[in-house]
All heavy atoms as TSV, in Angstrom:
chain	resi	resn	atom	element	x	y	z
A	1	MET	N	N	0.852	-1.204	-0.050
A	1	MET	CA	C	-0.015	-0.104	0.004
A	1	MET	C	C	0.790	1.314	0.011
A	1	MET	O	O	0.386	2.376	-0.099
A	1	MET	CB	C	-0.944	0.004	1.255
A	1	MET	CG	C	-1.971	-1.088	1.239
A	1	MET	SD	S	-3.018	-1.047	-0.228
A	1	MET	CE	C	-4.336	-0.050	0.387
A	2	ARG	N	N	2.175	1.113	0.048
A	2	ARG	CA	C	3.035	2.226	0.159
A	2	ARG	C	C	2.930	3.063	-1.236
A	2	ARG	O	O	3.115	4.259	-1.330
A	2	ARG	CB	C	4.477	1.819	0.584
A	2	ARG	CG	C	5.295	2.930	0.806
A	2	ARG	CD	C	6.561	2.558	1.454
A	2	ARG	NE	N	7.200	3.795	1.834
A	2	ARG	CZ	C	8.030	3.896	2.806
A	2	ARG	NH1	N	8.568	2.782	3.322
A	2	ARG	NH2	N	8.534	4.992	3.043
A	3	TYR	N	N	2.736	2.310	-2.299
A	3	TYR	CA	C	2.748	2.852	-3.590
A	3	TYR	C	C	1.504	3.918	-3.734
A	3	TYR	O	O	1.684	4.675	-4.618
A	3	TYR	CB	C	2.678	1.857	-4.670
A	3	TYR	CG	C	1.428	0.916	-4.683
A	3	TYR	CD1	C	0.342	1.355	-5.295
A	3	TYR	CD2	C	1.449	-0.143	-4.011
A	3	TYR	CE1	C	-0.789	0.545	-5.314
A	3	TYR	CE2	C	0.343	-1.008	-4.016
A	3	TYR	CZ	C	-0.754	-0.589	-4.679
A	3	TYR	OH	O	-1.935	-1.355	-4.625
A	4	LEU	N	N	0.503	3.777	-2.944
A	4	LEU	CA	C	-0.555	4.622	-3.018
A	4	LEU	C	C	-0.232	6.111	-2.682
A	4	LEU	O	O	-0.880	7.077	-3.054
A	4	LEU	CB	C	-1.663	4.258	-2.156
A	4	LEU	CG	C	-2.447	2.992	-2.570
A	4	LEU	CD1	C	-3.520	2.554	-1.541
A	4	LEU	CD2	C	-3.080	3.198	-3.937
A	5	LYS	N	N	0.973	6.217	-1.953
A	5	LYS	CA	C	1.298	7.571	-1.606
A	5	LYS	C	C	1.929	8.379	-2.857
A	5	LYS	O	O	1.898	9.525	-2.906
A	5	LYS	CB	C	2.474	7.593	-0.459
A	5	LYS	CG	C	2.987	8.799	0.030
A	5	LYS	CD	C	3.809	8.764	1.293
A	5	LYS	CE	C	4.931	7.872	1.310
A	5	LYS	NZ	N	5.765	8.055	2.434
A	6	TYR	N	N	2.349	7.636	-3.809
A	6	TYR	CA	C	2.966	8.241	-4.995
A	6	TYR	C	C	2.030	8.308	-6.163
A	6	TYR	O	O	2.473	8.901	-7.204
A	6	TYR	CB	C	4.193	7.383	-5.410
A	6	TYR	CG	C	5.244	7.383	-4.256
A	6	TYR	CD1	C	5.373	6.215	-3.602
A	6	TYR	CD2	C	5.972	8.454	-3.813
A	6	TYR	CE1	C	6.389	6.092	-2.555
A	6	TYR	CE2	C	6.829	8.473	-2.921
A	6	TYR	CZ	C	7.021	7.302	-2.239
A	6	TYR	OH	O	8.030	7.185	-1.228
A	7	THR	N	N	0.838	7.710	-6.019
A	7	THR	CA	C	-0.061	7.739	-7.273
A	7	THR	C	C	-0.611	9.066	-7.565
A	7	THR	O	O	-0.820	9.358	-8.765
A	7	THR	CB	C	-1.142	6.749	-7.066
A	7	THR	OG1	O	-1.847	7.043	-5.851
A	7	THR	CG2	C	-0.576	5.360	-7.117
A	8	PRO	N	N	-0.759	10.040	-6.721
A	8	PRO	CA	C	-1.295	11.291	-7.170
A	8	PRO	C	C	-0.372	12.010	-8.017
A	8	PRO	O	O	-0.774	12.887	-8.837
A	8	PRO	CB	C	-1.406	12.188	-5.903
A	8	PRO	CG	C	-1.580	11.138	-4.843
A	8	PRO	CD	C	-0.840	9.940	-5.233
A	9	TYR	N	N	0.987	11.716	-8.017
A	9	TYR	CA	C	1.878	12.327	-8.897
A	9	TYR	C	C	1.851	11.946	-10.355
A	9	TYR	O	O	2.202	12.659	-11.195
A	9	TYR	CB	C	3.315	12.121	-8.459
A	9	TYR	CG	C	3.556	12.811	-7.022
A	9	TYR	CD1	C	3.505	12.134	-5.899
A	9	TYR	CD2	C	3.632	14.162	-6.992
A	9	TYR	CE1	C	3.722	12.593	-4.641
A	9	TYR	CE2	C	3.843	14.846	-5.734
A	9	TYR	CZ	C	3.871	14.037	-4.612
A	9	TYR	OH	O	4.033	14.605	-3.419
A	10	ILE	N	N	1.107	10.889	-10.475
A	10	ILE	CA	C	0.802	10.381	-11.971
A	10	ILE	C	C	-0.198	11.310	-12.583
A	10	ILE	O	O	-0.039	11.613	-13.777
A	10	ILE	CB	C	0.271	8.844	-11.925
A	10	ILE	CG1	C	1.303	7.987	-11.479
A	10	ILE	CG2	C	-0.212	8.532	-13.271
A	10	ILE	CD1	C	0.851	6.552	-11.239
A	11	TYR	N	N	-1.031	11.955	-11.777
A	11	TYR	CA	C	-2.009	12.967	-12.272
A	11	TYR	C	C	-1.251	14.182	-12.667
A	11	TYR	O	O	-1.672	14.679	-13.816
A	11	TYR	CB	C	-3.098	13.285	-11.299
A	11	TYR	CG	C	-3.995	12.115	-10.997
A	11	TYR	CD1	C	-4.107	11.529	-9.791
A	11	TYR	CD2	C	-4.922	11.628	-12.006
A	11	TYR	CE1	C	-4.922	10.431	-9.489
A	11	TYR	CE2	C	-5.831	10.570	-11.652
A	11	TYR	CZ	C	-5.868	10.066	-10.503
A	11	TYR	OH	O	-6.663	9.098	-10.186
A	12	ILE	N	N	-0.327	14.601	-12.141
A	12	ILE	CA	C	0.476	15.721	-12.435
A	12	ILE	C	C	1.133	15.466	-13.800
A	12	ILE	O	O	1.247	16.330	-14.716
A	12	ILE	CB	C	1.449	16.187	-11.467
A	12	ILE	CG1	C	0.694	16.805	-10.132
A	12	ILE	CG2	C	2.612	17.161	-11.900
A	12	ILE	CD1	C	0.162	18.069	-10.446
A	13	LEU	N	N	1.725	14.194	-13.942
A	13	LEU	CA	C	2.427	13.808	-15.205
A	13	LEU	C	C	1.504	13.877	-16.396
A	13	LEU	O	O	1.737	14.429	-17.396
A	13	LEU	CB	C	3.178	12.475	-15.181
A	13	LEU	CG	C	4.234	12.322	-14.164
A	13	LEU	CD1	C	4.716	10.904	-14.029
A	13	LEU	CD2	C	5.458	13.321	-14.616
A	14	PHE	N	N	0.167	13.388	-16.111
A	14	PHE	CA	C	-0.788	13.455	-17.260
A	14	PHE	C	C	-1.180	14.919	-17.544
A	14	PHE	O	O	-1.339	15.133	-18.678
A	14	PHE	CB	C	-1.932	12.661	-16.794
A	14	PHE	CG	C	-1.901	11.182	-17.048
A	14	PHE	CD1	C	-1.942	10.299	-16.049
A	14	PHE	CD2	C	-1.640	10.717	-18.332
A	14	PHE	CE1	C	-1.892	8.923	-16.182
A	14	PHE	CE2	C	-1.602	9.332	-18.496
A	14	PHE	CZ	C	-1.683	8.522	-17.549
A	15	ALA	N	N	-1.250	15.672	-16.507
A	15	ALA	CA	C	-1.610	17.093	-16.646
A	15	ALA	C	C	-0.481	17.786	-17.539
A	15	ALA	O	O	-0.792	18.553	-18.459
A	15	ALA	CB	C	-1.830	17.842	-15.411
A	16	LEU	N	N	0.727	17.472	-17.202
A	16	LEU	CA	C	1.869	18.199	-17.928
A	16	LEU	C	C	1.847	17.695	-19.439
A	16	LEU	O	O	2.127	18.524	-20.292
A	16	LEU	CB	C	3.115	17.777	-17.283
A	16	LEU	CG	C	3.440	18.467	-15.891
A	16	LEU	CD1	C	4.697	17.944	-15.399
A	16	LEU	CD2	C	3.620	20.030	-16.085
A	17	PHE	N	N	1.523	16.363	-19.567
A	17	PHE	CA	C	1.550	15.884	-20.977
A	17	PHE	C	C	0.416	16.611	-21.761
A	17	PHE	O	O	0.578	16.956	-22.938
A	17	PHE	CB	C	1.299	14.407	-20.957
A	17	PHE	CG	C	0.941	13.825	-22.367
A	17	PHE	CD1	C	1.943	13.752	-23.239
A	17	PHE	CD2	C	-0.283	13.458	-22.721
A	17	PHE	CE1	C	1.736	13.240	-24.611
A	17	PHE	CE2	C	-0.670	13.017	-23.954
A	17	PHE	CZ	C	0.508	12.883	-24.859
A	18	PHE	N	N	-0.808	16.739	-21.191
A	18	PHE	CA	C	-1.908	17.416	-21.893
A	18	PHE	C	C	-1.692	18.963	-22.005
A	18	PHE	O	O	-2.187	19.490	-22.978
A	18	PHE	CB	C	-3.207	17.076	-21.202
A	18	PHE	CG	C	-3.627	15.771	-21.484
A	18	PHE	CD1	C	-3.675	14.656	-20.596
A	18	PHE	CD2	C	-4.137	15.396	-22.766
A	18	PHE	CE1	C	-4.065	13.466	-20.890
A	18	PHE	CE2	C	-4.572	14.076	-23.067
A	18	PHE	CZ	C	-4.446	13.120	-22.248
A	19	VAL	N	N	-0.955	19.553	-21.158
A	19	VAL	CA	C	-0.619	20.870	-21.351
A	19	VAL	C	C	0.301	21.049	-22.604
A	19	VAL	O	O	0.137	21.890	-23.435
A	19	VAL	CB	C	0.007	21.626	-20.155
A	19	VAL	CG1	C	0.671	22.895	-20.489
A	19	VAL	CG2	C	-0.938	21.787	-18.973
A	20	TYR	N	N	1.302	20.211	-22.657
A	20	TYR	CA	C	2.118	20.059	-23.789
A	20	TYR	C	C	1.426	19.855	-25.071
A	20	TYR	O	O	1.542	20.480	-26.091
A	20	TYR	CB	C	3.192	18.927	-23.633
A	20	TYR	CG	C	4.092	18.830	-24.889
A	20	TYR	CD1	C	4.980	19.641	-25.264
A	20	TYR	CD2	C	3.816	17.641	-25.613
A	20	TYR	CE1	C	5.788	19.399	-26.425
A	20	TYR	CE2	C	4.568	17.402	-26.826
A	20	TYR	CZ	C	5.571	18.258	-27.115
A	20	TYR	OH	O	6.314	18.123	-28.157
A	21	ASP	N	N	0.446	18.909	-24.931
A	21	ASP	CA	C	-0.417	18.636	-26.183
A	21	ASP	C	C	-1.288	19.832	-26.576
A	21	ASP	O	O	-1.394	20.109	-27.849
A	21	ASP	CB	C	-1.371	17.503	-25.872
A	21	ASP	CG	C	-2.136	16.927	-26.944
A	21	ASP	OD1	O	-1.469	16.794	-28.166
A	21	ASP	OD2	O	-3.355	16.759	-26.943
A	22	ALA	N	N	-1.762	20.571	-25.663
A	22	ALA	CA	C	-2.517	21.723	-25.865
A	22	ALA	C	C	-1.717	22.853	-26.630
A	22	ALA	O	O	-2.168	23.547	-27.487
A	22	ALA	CB	C	-3.185	22.369	-24.612
A	23	ILE	N	N	-0.438	22.955	-26.178
A	23	ILE	CA	C	0.385	23.948	-26.812
A	23	ILE	C	C	0.720	23.621	-28.122
A	23	ILE	O	O	0.733	24.433	-29.048
A	23	ILE	CB	C	1.683	24.140	-25.898
A	23	ILE	CG1	C	1.459	24.705	-24.570
A	23	ILE	CG2	C	2.756	24.859	-26.728
A	23	ILE	CD1	C	2.586	24.706	-23.591
A	24	ILE	N	N	0.852	22.236	-28.412
A	24	ILE	CA	C	1.200	21.894	-29.774
A	24	ILE	C	C	-0.103	22.239	-30.671
A	24	ILE	O	O	0.040	22.674	-31.812
A	24	ILE	CB	C	1.583	20.377	-29.808
A	24	ILE	CG1	C	2.822	20.215	-29.048
A	24	ILE	CG2	C	1.662	19.963	-31.290
A	24	ILE	CD1	C	4.048	20.971	-29.707
A	25	LYS	N	N	-1.206	21.794	-30.102
A	25	LYS	CA	C	-2.565	22.008	-30.880
A	25	LYS	C	C	-2.841	23.451	-31.147
A	25	LYS	O	O	-3.495	23.900	-32.049
A	25	LYS	CB	C	-3.741	21.298	-30.280
A	25	LYS	CG	C	-3.602	19.928	-30.376
A	25	LYS	CD	C	-4.788	19.147	-29.694
A	25	LYS	CE	C	-4.760	17.723	-29.876
A	25	LYS	NZ	N	-5.874	17.016	-29.031
A	26	TRP	N	N	-2.291	24.396	-30.158
A	26	TRP	CA	C	-2.619	25.700	-30.222
A	26	TRP	C	C	-2.077	26.418	-31.593
A	26	TRP	O	O	-2.636	27.361	-32.074
A	26	TRP	CB	C	-2.138	26.555	-29.026
A	26	TRP	CG	C	-2.700	27.754	-28.688
A	26	TRP	CD1	C	-2.683	28.983	-29.468
A	26	TRP	CD2	C	-3.526	28.030	-27.552
A	26	TRP	NE1	N	-3.372	29.941	-28.825
A	26	TRP	CE2	C	-3.926	29.466	-27.726
A	26	TRP	CE3	C	-3.940	27.416	-26.498
A	26	TRP	CZ2	C	-4.670	30.095	-26.803
A	26	TRP	CZ3	C	-4.716	28.069	-25.577
A	26	TRP	CH2	C	-5.147	29.348	-25.683
A	27	ASN	N	N	-0.910	25.864	-31.955
A	27	ASN	CA	C	-0.260	26.482	-33.113
A	27	ASN	C	C	-0.773	25.955	-34.394
A	27	ASN	O	O	-0.578	26.425	-35.515
A	27	ASN	CB	C	1.227	26.160	-33.032
A	27	ASN	CG	C	1.938	26.826	-31.824
A	27	ASN	OD1	O	1.540	27.851	-31.583
A	27	ASN	ND2	N	2.935	26.121	-31.332
A	28	ASP	N	N	-1.691	24.933	-34.314
A	28	ASP	CA	C	-2.336	24.437	-35.470
A	28	ASP	C	C	-3.736	24.865	-35.635
A	28	ASP	O	O	-4.534	24.625	-34.763
A	28	ASP	CB	C	-2.301	22.855	-35.481
A	28	ASP	CG	C	-2.784	22.225	-36.866
A	28	ASP	OD1	O	-2.940	22.937	-37.767
A	28	ASP	OD2	O	-2.787	21.017	-36.911
A	29	PRO	N	N	-4.028	25.745	-36.712
A	29	PRO	CA	C	-5.438	26.287	-36.746
A	29	PRO	C	C	-6.503	25.330	-36.895
A	29	PRO	O	O	-7.709	25.545	-36.607
A	29	PRO	CB	C	-5.273	27.286	-37.792
A	29	PRO	CG	C	-4.073	26.894	-38.632
A	29	PRO	CD	C	-3.243	26.220	-37.770
A	30	SER	N	N	-6.302	24.122	-37.496
A	30	SER	CA	C	-7.349	23.133	-37.673
A	30	SER	C	C	-7.649	22.281	-36.463
A	30	SER	O	O	-8.671	21.661	-36.403
A	30	SER	CB	C	-6.853	22.190	-38.782
A	30	SER	OG	O	-5.848	21.410	-38.434
A	31	LYS	N	N	-6.958	22.469	-35.420
A	31	LYS	CA	C	-7.183	21.786	-34.137
A	31	LYS	C	C	-7.508	22.709	-32.997
A	31	LYS	O	O	-7.032	23.803	-32.846
A	31	LYS	CB	C	-5.979	20.870	-33.800
A	31	LYS	CG	C	-5.707	19.782	-34.746
A	31	LYS	CD	C	-4.498	18.967	-34.410
A	31	LYS	CE	C	-4.103	18.023	-35.453
A	31	LYS	NZ	N	-2.892	17.201	-35.103
A	32	THR	N	N	-8.349	22.229	-32.123
A	32	THR	CA	C	-8.720	23.038	-30.948
A	32	THR	C	C	-8.031	22.347	-29.704
A	32	THR	O	O	-8.228	21.132	-29.476
A	32	THR	CB	C	-10.134	23.042	-30.798
A	32	THR	OG1	O	-10.788	21.725	-30.610
A	32	THR	CG2	C	-10.843	23.792	-31.964
A	33	PRO	N	N	-7.410	23.154	-28.858
A	33	PRO	CA	C	-6.794	22.652	-27.670
A	33	PRO	C	C	-7.767	22.503	-26.451
A	33	PRO	O	O	-7.243	22.247	-25.366
A	33	PRO	CB	C	-5.653	23.635	-27.351
A	33	PRO	CG	C	-6.204	24.934	-27.963
A	33	PRO	CD	C	-7.030	24.646	-29.129
A	34	LEU	N	N	-8.900	22.941	-26.605
A	34	LEU	CA	C	-9.736	22.936	-25.450
A	34	LEU	C	C	-9.966	21.679	-24.649
A	34	LEU	O	O	-9.774	21.625	-23.436
A	34	LEU	CB	C	-11.210	23.418	-25.843
A	34	LEU	CG	C	-12.241	23.565	-24.873
A	34	LEU	CD1	C	-11.731	24.742	-23.910
A	34	LEU	CD2	C	-13.590	23.971	-25.412
A	35	LEU	N	N	-9.990	20.610	-25.313
A	35	LEU	CA	C	-10.280	19.196	-24.681
A	35	LEU	C	C	-8.936	18.904	-23.933
A	35	LEU	O	O	-8.886	18.338	-22.865
A	35	LEU	CB	C	-10.548	18.097	-25.659
A	35	LEU	CG	C	-10.832	16.698	-24.962
A	35	LEU	CD1	C	-11.955	16.767	-23.979
A	35	LEU	CD2	C	-11.062	15.731	-26.069
A	36	SER	N	N	-7.751	19.147	-24.450
A	36	SER	CA	C	-6.492	18.885	-23.744
A	36	SER	C	C	-6.327	19.703	-22.540
A	36	SER	O	O	-5.899	19.255	-21.606
A	36	SER	CB	C	-5.308	19.220	-24.778
A	36	SER	OG	O	-5.355	18.198	-25.740
A	37	LEU	N	N	-6.764	21.015	-22.621
A	37	LEU	CA	C	-6.776	21.876	-21.541
A	37	LEU	C	C	-7.701	21.409	-20.397
A	37	LEU	O	O	-7.325	21.523	-19.198
A	37	LEU	CB	C	-7.023	23.215	-21.870
A	37	LEU	CG	C	-5.960	23.988	-22.730
A	37	LEU	CD1	C	-6.472	25.366	-23.086
A	37	LEU	CD2	C	-4.661	24.195	-21.879
A	38	LEU	N	N	-8.727	21.000	-20.711
A	38	LEU	CA	C	-9.878	20.379	-19.698
A	38	LEU	C	C	-9.260	19.199	-19.110
A	38	LEU	O	O	-9.418	19.030	-17.827
A	38	LEU	CB	C	-11.185	20.098	-20.417
A	38	LEU	CG	C	-12.007	21.261	-20.779
A	38	LEU	CD1	C	-13.239	20.966	-21.586
A	38	LEU	CD2	C	-12.421	22.207	-19.607
A	39	ILE	N	N	-8.639	18.287	-19.787
A	39	ILE	CA	C	-8.029	17.074	-19.259
A	39	ILE	C	C	-6.887	17.449	-18.310
A	39	ILE	O	O	-6.766	16.870	-17.145
A	39	ILE	CB	C	-7.714	16.151	-20.318
A	39	ILE	CG1	C	-8.919	15.567	-20.996
A	39	ILE	CG2	C	-6.964	14.936	-19.650
A	39	ILE	CD1	C	-8.721	14.811	-22.188
A	40	ALA	N	N	-6.126	18.386	-18.675
A	40	ALA	CA	C	-5.073	18.912	-17.806
A	40	ALA	C	C	-5.471	19.507	-16.533
A	40	ALA	O	O	-5.080	19.302	-15.453
A	40	ALA	CB	C	-4.124	19.864	-18.576
A	41	ALA	N	N	-6.629	20.281	-16.566
A	41	ALA	CA	C	-7.226	20.756	-15.410
A	41	ALA	C	C	-7.767	19.745	-14.478
A	41	ALA	O	O	-7.597	19.847	-13.308
A	41	ALA	CB	C	-8.183	21.919	-15.808
A	42	LEU	N	N	-8.321	18.753	-15.053
A	42	LEU	CA	C	-8.820	17.626	-14.396
A	42	LEU	C	C	-7.717	16.848	-13.568
A	42	LEU	O	O	-7.867	16.514	-12.510
A	42	LEU	CB	C	-9.627	16.692	-15.194
A	42	LEU	CG	C	-10.236	15.454	-14.544
A	42	LEU	CD1	C	-11.354	15.869	-13.613
A	42	LEU	CD2	C	-10.643	14.552	-15.694
A	43	GLY	N	N	-6.573	16.765	-14.277
A	43	GLY	CA	C	-5.399	16.129	-13.641
A	43	GLY	C	C	-4.908	16.836	-12.494
A	43	GLY	O	O	-4.500	16.285	-11.407
A	44	VAL	N	N	-4.861	18.239	-12.633
A	44	VAL	CA	C	-4.286	18.974	-11.563
A	44	VAL	C	C	-5.441	18.829	-10.406
A	44	VAL	O	O	-4.978	18.749	-9.183
A	44	VAL	CB	C	-4.190	20.450	-11.941
A	44	VAL	CG1	C	-3.842	21.342	-10.739
A	44	VAL	CG2	C	-3.080	20.588	-12.910
A	45	PHE	N	N	-6.668	18.900	-10.648
A	45	PHE	CA	C	-7.711	18.711	-9.636
A	45	PHE	C	C	-7.620	17.527	-8.935
A	45	PHE	O	O	-7.660	17.402	-7.753
A	45	PHE	CB	C	-9.089	18.965	-10.225
A	45	PHE	CG	C	-10.222	18.495	-9.250
A	45	PHE	CD1	C	-10.635	19.439	-8.252
A	45	PHE	CD2	C	-10.876	17.323	-9.426
A	45	PHE	CE1	C	-11.657	19.096	-7.493
A	45	PHE	CE2	C	-11.910	16.960	-8.628
A	45	PHE	CZ	C	-12.187	17.875	-7.508
A	46	MET	N	N	-7.384	16.472	-9.607
A	46	MET	CA	C	-7.355	15.120	-9.136
A	46	MET	C	C	-6.157	14.883	-8.235
A	46	MET	O	O	-6.122	14.300	-7.266
A	46	MET	CB	C	-7.323	14.008	-10.224
A	46	MET	CG	C	-8.682	13.856	-10.783
A	46	MET	SD	S	-9.912	13.206	-9.587
A	46	MET	CE	C	-9.320	11.631	-9.188
A	47	PHE	N	N	-4.972	15.605	-8.489
A	47	PHE	CA	C	-3.823	15.517	-7.821
A	47	PHE	C	C	-4.094	16.135	-6.398
A	47	PHE	O	O	-3.901	15.444	-5.303
A	47	PHE	CB	C	-2.628	16.327	-8.469
A	47	PHE	CG	C	-1.557	16.643	-7.485
A	47	PHE	CD1	C	-0.712	15.625	-7.259
A	47	PHE	CD2	C	-1.289	17.796	-6.957
A	47	PHE	CE1	C	0.484	15.832	-6.415
A	47	PHE	CE2	C	-0.225	18.136	-6.201
A	47	PHE	CZ	C	0.626	17.174	-5.870
A	48	PHE	N	N	-4.729	17.267	-6.435
A	48	PHE	CA	C	-4.906	17.973	-5.046
A	48	PHE	C	C	-6.021	17.267	-4.185
A	48	PHE	O	O	-5.930	17.058	-3.068
A	48	PHE	CB	C	-5.260	19.384	-5.269
A	48	PHE	CG	C	-4.185	20.193	-5.601
A	48	PHE	CD1	C	-4.046	20.817	-6.815
A	48	PHE	CD2	C	-3.083	20.490	-4.812
A	48	PHE	CE1	C	-2.927	21.706	-7.200
A	48	PHE	CE2	C	-2.032	21.209	-5.060
A	48	PHE	CZ	C	-1.947	21.838	-6.275
A	49	PHE	N	N	-6.996	16.587	-5.029
A	49	PHE	CA	C	-8.079	15.912	-4.423
A	49	PHE	C	C	-7.590	14.621	-3.727
A	49	PHE	O	O	-7.815	14.296	-2.579
A	49	PHE	CB	C	-9.257	15.623	-5.348
A	49	PHE	CG	C	-10.319	14.696	-4.708
A	49	PHE	CD1	C	-11.381	15.367	-3.991
A	49	PHE	CD2	C	-10.348	13.443	-4.948
A	49	PHE	CE1	C	-12.346	14.593	-3.399
A	49	PHE	CE2	C	-11.341	12.602	-4.427
A	49	PHE	CZ	C	-12.371	13.263	-3.641
A	50	ARG	N	N	-6.703	13.827	-4.395
A	50	ARG	CA	C	-6.246	12.609	-3.967
A	50	ARG	C	C	-5.270	12.825	-2.765
A	50	ARG	O	O	-5.137	12.120	-1.789
A	50	ARG	CB	C	-5.528	11.797	-5.097
A	50	ARG	CG	C	-6.294	11.182	-6.152
A	50	ARG	CD	C	-7.097	10.019	-5.526
A	50	ARG	NE	N	-6.232	8.968	-5.162
A	50	ARG	CZ	C	-5.981	7.915	-5.779
A	50	ARG	NH1	N	-6.572	7.632	-6.903
A	50	ARG	NH2	N	-5.141	7.010	-5.100
A	51	ARG	N	N	-4.402	13.910	-2.915
A	51	ARG	CA	C	-3.543	14.256	-1.874
A	51	ARG	C	C	-4.223	14.594	-0.527
A	51	ARG	O	O	-3.895	14.079	0.535
A	51	ARG	CB	C	-2.580	15.404	-2.272
A	51	ARG	CG	C	-1.299	15.383	-1.494
A	51	ARG	CD	C	-0.475	16.381	-2.043
A	51	ARG	NE	N	-0.832	17.700	-1.768
A	51	ARG	CZ	C	-0.142	18.832	-2.003
A	51	ARG	NH1	N	1.051	18.666	-2.478
A	51	ARG	NH2	N	-0.593	19.962	-1.746
A	52	ARG	N	N	-5.259	15.328	-0.746
A	52	ARG	CA	C	-6.076	15.743	0.464
A	52	ARG	C	C	-6.864	14.626	1.112
A	52	ARG	O	O	-6.781	14.428	2.321
A	52	ARG	CB	C	-7.103	16.813	0.133
A	52	ARG	CG	C	-7.889	17.278	1.254
A	52	ARG	CD	C	-8.783	18.473	0.806
A	52	ARG	NE	N	-9.758	18.804	1.801
A	52	ARG	CZ	C	-11.012	18.522	1.604
A	52	ARG	NH1	N	-11.489	18.123	0.536
A	52	ARG	NH2	N	-11.846	18.923	2.627
A	53	PHE	N	N	-7.287	13.687	0.148
A	53	PHE	CA	C	-8.009	12.455	0.741
A	53	PHE	C	C	-7.058	11.576	1.411
A	53	PHE	O	O	-7.444	11.044	2.464
A	53	PHE	CB	C	-8.625	11.868	-0.513
A	53	PHE	CG	C	-9.479	10.637	-0.037
A	53	PHE	CD1	C	-10.737	10.749	0.534
A	53	PHE	CD2	C	-9.016	9.343	-0.336
A	53	PHE	CE1	C	-11.509	9.737	0.903
A	53	PHE	CE2	C	-9.681	8.246	0.086
A	53	PHE	CZ	C	-10.935	8.420	0.582
A	54	ALA	N	N	-5.842	11.377	0.921
A	54	ALA	CA	C	-4.826	10.535	1.568
A	54	ALA	C	C	-4.387	11.039	2.892
A	54	ALA	O	O	-4.371	10.328	3.891
A	54	ALA	CB	C	-3.653	10.335	0.630
A	55	LYS	N	N	-4.273	12.370	3.071
A	55	LYS	CA	C	-3.953	12.963	4.343
A	55	LYS	C	C	-5.089	12.825	5.238
A	55	LYS	O	O	-4.833	12.476	6.514
A	55	LYS	CB	C	-3.643	14.442	4.054
A	55	LYS	CG	C	-3.192	15.102	5.225
A	55	LYS	CD	C	-2.696	16.531	5.017
A	55	LYS	CE	C	-2.192	17.176	6.301
A	55	LYS	NZ	N	-1.867	18.675	6.024
A	56	LYS	N	N	-6.262	12.860	4.854
A	56	LYS	CA	C	-7.501	12.718	5.750
A	56	LYS	C	C	-7.528	11.367	6.278
A	56	LYS	O	O	-7.806	11.113	7.374
A	56	LYS	CB	C	-8.691	13.057	4.873
A	56	LYS	CG	C	-9.854	13.439	5.719
A	56	LYS	CD	C	-11.103	13.694	4.924
A	56	LYS	CE	C	-11.168	15.073	4.484
A	56	LYS	NZ	N	-12.526	15.482	3.796
A	57	MET	N	N	-7.209	10.310	5.351
A	57	MET	CA	C	-7.321	9.044	5.823
A	57	MET	C	C	-6.035	8.660	6.759
A	57	MET	O	O	-6.329	7.894	7.631
A	57	MET	CB	C	-7.181	8.010	4.602
A	57	MET	CG	C	-8.358	7.896	3.812
A	57	MET	SD	S	-9.804	7.266	4.735
A	57	MET	CE	C	-10.989	8.647	4.729
A	58	GLU	N	N	-4.927	9.261	6.420
A	58	GLU	CA	C	-3.812	9.050	7.397
A	58	GLU	C	C	-4.165	9.654	8.763
A	58	GLU	O	O	-3.794	8.904	9.753
A	58	GLU	CB	C	-2.545	9.636	6.808
A	58	GLU	CG	C	-1.360	9.473	7.535
A	58	GLU	CD	C	-0.103	10.087	6.855
A	58	GLU	OE1	O	-0.051	9.943	5.656
A	58	GLU	OE2	O	0.621	10.739	7.597
A	59	ASP	N	N	-4.767	10.804	8.845
A	59	ASP	CA	C	-5.108	11.335	10.148
A	59	ASP	C	C	-6.140	10.533	10.890
A	59	ASP	O	O	-6.142	10.406	12.018
A	59	ASP	CB	C	-5.567	12.820	9.826
A	59	ASP	CG	C	-4.602	13.745	9.430
A	59	ASP	OD1	O	-3.303	13.461	9.705
A	59	ASP	OD2	O	-4.823	14.853	9.061
A	60	ARG	N	N	-6.962	9.965	10.172
A	60	ARG	CA	C	-8.114	9.050	10.697
A	60	ARG	C	C	-7.482	7.892	11.276
A	60	ARG	O	O	-7.913	7.242	12.301
A	60	ARG	CB	C	-9.029	8.736	9.654
A	60	ARG	CG	C	-10.214	7.896	10.115
A	60	ARG	CD	C	-10.928	7.372	8.921
A	60	ARG	NE	N	-12.246	7.831	9.067
A	60	ARG	CZ	C	-13.233	7.528	8.115
A	60	ARG	NH1	N	-12.976	6.776	7.123
A	60	ARG	NH2	N	-14.412	8.059	8.207
A	61	ASN	N	N	-6.452	7.241	10.534
A	61	ASN	CA	C	-5.773	6.102	11.084
A	61	ASN	C	C	-5.018	6.267	12.324
A	61	ASN	O	O	-4.877	5.446	13.131
A	61	ASN	CB	C	-4.993	5.438	9.995
A	61	ASN	CG	C	-5.760	4.833	8.961
A	61	ASN	OD1	O	-6.942	4.490	9.146
A	61	ASN	ND2	N	-5.171	4.677	7.799
A	62	ARG	N	N	-4.441	7.565	12.463
A	62	ARG	CA	C	-3.613	7.901	13.668
A	62	ARG	C	C	-4.534	8.113	14.897
A	62	ARG	O	O	-4.077	7.648	15.957
A	62	ARG	CB	C	-2.965	9.209	13.467
A	62	ARG	CG	C	-1.672	9.067	12.516
A	62	ARG	CD	C	-0.956	10.352	12.427
A	62	ARG	NE	N	0.111	10.361	11.346
A	62	ARG	CZ	C	0.589	11.407	10.918
A	62	ARG	NH1	N	0.364	12.555	11.432
A	62	ARG	NH2	N	1.490	11.303	9.913
A	63	LYS	N	N	-5.786	8.506	14.622
A	63	LYS	CA	C	-6.703	8.716	15.736
A	63	LYS	C	C	-7.088	7.470	16.355
A	63	LYS	O	O	-7.519	7.429	17.567
A	63	LYS	CB	C	-7.791	9.712	15.404
A	63	LYS	CG	C	-7.438	10.969	15.212
A	63	LYS	CD	C	-8.707	11.895	14.812
A	63	LYS	CE	C	-8.268	13.361	14.647
A	63	LYS	NZ	N	-9.313	14.194	14.197
A	64	SER	N	N	-7.220	6.485	15.523
A	64	SER	CA	C	-7.843	5.090	15.858
A	64	SER	C	C	-6.908	4.412	16.738
A	64	SER	O	O	-5.736	4.409	16.774
A	64	SER	CB	C	-8.247	4.302	14.618
A	64	SER	OG	O	-9.131	4.870	13.969
């Protein structure tokens, strides 16, 4: 279960990839980068959400 501490960072990696993808699509007038930016924003949101949830569970286990 120790690997669960590092899984939120995968979301940051995905977000960085989709930001890169959006920048590439931004320069091409036939493509729209909106979906890539939305997925990147979702990845950043999930990073903070998972980190907060893991901290909450860790605090709960300490109290028990």
